[in-house]
VMD Tcl script that draws the C-alpha trace (Angstrom):
set ca {
  {32.46 1.47 40.25}
  {33.73 2.97 36.80}
  {33.82 6.63 36.50}
  {35.08 6.66 32.60}
  {31.19 5.85 31.46}
  {30.56 7.74 28.26}
  {26.78 7.87 28.24}
  {26.46 9.58 24.99}
  {28.22 6.81 23.15}
  {26.43 3.37 22.18}
  {27.75 0.74 24.35}
  {29.15 -1.50 21.80}
  {29.78 1.32 19.21}
  {27.66 2.26 16.08}
  {25.73 -0.47 13.91}
  {27.37 -1.60 10.94}
  {24.61 0.14 8.57}
  {23.83 3.49 8.28}
  {21.08 5.27 10.53}
  {18.69 4.82 7.94}
  {19.04 2.08 5.22}
  {19.20 2.58 2.19}
  {15.71 2.01 0.22}
  {15.62 1.99 -3.82}
  {13.59 4.03 -6.40}
  {11.15 1.44 -6.60}
  {9.68 1.32 -3.31}
  {5.75 2.53 -3.57}
  {4.35 4.54 -0.67}
  {1.16 2.91 -0.59}
  {-0.02 -0.86 -1.09}
  {-3.34 -2.19 -0.33}
  {-3.55 -5.72 1.40}
  {-5.49 -8.57 -0.62}
  {-7.00 -9.30 2.68}
  {-8.23 -6.10 3.44}
  {-10.03 -5.43 0.18}
  {-11.62 -8.89 -0.14}
  {-14.30 -7.55 2.47}
  {-15.60 -5.23 -0.45}
  {-15.96 -8.47 -2.42}
  {-19.39 -8.22 -4.53}
  {-20.00 -4.58 -3.02}
  {-20.00 -1.32 -4.73}
  {-16.96 0.23 -3.76}
  {-15.12 3.49 -4.10}
  {-11.59 3.96 -5.09}
  {-8.88 5.97 -5.22}
  {-5.40 5.61 -6.82}
  {-2.19 6.97 -6.04}
  {-2.51 9.28 -8.91}
  {-5.62 10.63 -7.34}
  {-8.09 9.66 -9.73}
  {-10.78 8.18 -8.26}
  {-14.14 6.27 -9.57}
  {-16.93 3.51 -8.33}
  {-15.84 -0.01 -8.38}
  {-17.65 -3.43 -8.23}
  {-14.85 -6.02 -7.13}
  {-15.62 -9.54 -8.21}
  {-11.82 -11.00 -7.76}
  {-8.82 -10.36 -5.36}
  {-5.48 -11.97 -5.94}
  {-2.27 -11.77 -4.33}
  {-1.15 -8.42 -6.29}
  {-4.25 -7.08 -8.16}
  {-8.28 -7.02 -7.85}
  {-10.31 -7.22 -11.00}
  {-13.97 -6.07 -11.37}
  {-16.51 -3.42 -12.95}
  {-15.57 -0.01 -13.02}
  {-18.29 2.68 -13.43}
  {-17.77 4.77 -16.24}
  {-20.05 7.72 -18.25}
  {-21.04 4.87 -20.70}
  {-21.92 2.29 -18.03}
  {-19.79 -0.60 -16.77}
  {-16.35 -1.52 -17.87}
  {-14.31 -4.35 -16.73}
  {-11.07 -3.41 -15.11}
  {-8.17 -4.94 -13.27}
  {-6.01 -2.94 -10.98}
  {-2.78 -3.64 -9.36}
  {-2.77 -3.28 -5.49}
  {0.06 -1.16 -5.20}
  {-1.80 1.42 -7.18}
  {-4.48 1.98 -5.00}
  {-4.39 4.64 -2.67}
  {-7.47 4.14 -0.73}
  {-10.75 2.23 -0.66}
  {-14.30 2.43 1.04}
  {-17.07 -0.19 0.25}
}
mol new
graphics top color blue
foreach p $ca { graphics top sphere $p radius 0.5 }
foreach p [lrange $ca 0 end-1] q [lrange $ca 1 end] { graphics top cylinder $p $q radius 0.2 }
display resetview
C-alpha cells in the first residue's frame, strides 16, 4: 500500500484549461427556445423582454431565431418581429 498519496490534488494534474472557460462579451443571459414558445401560437401572450419592457402579444409565426405576431399598443394592434434572445419570459 502506498502511503504517499496526496488526496488534495487531482490524480492526473490539473486540466489543460482554467477552471472556468472564458466566455465572450456577446453571450446573452436569456434565450427562449422556439419549441417552447410554439405552444403560444395564436394565443394571447404576455411577453417580457430583457430590457424589462412588457406587452401583450399574439404570435402567428415562430422561426428558429425569431417570433412574429401582433403587439397590443395604445393605438391598437401593430405587427412585430422579436429575436428570441431578447425575450426574458413569456406566458400564454
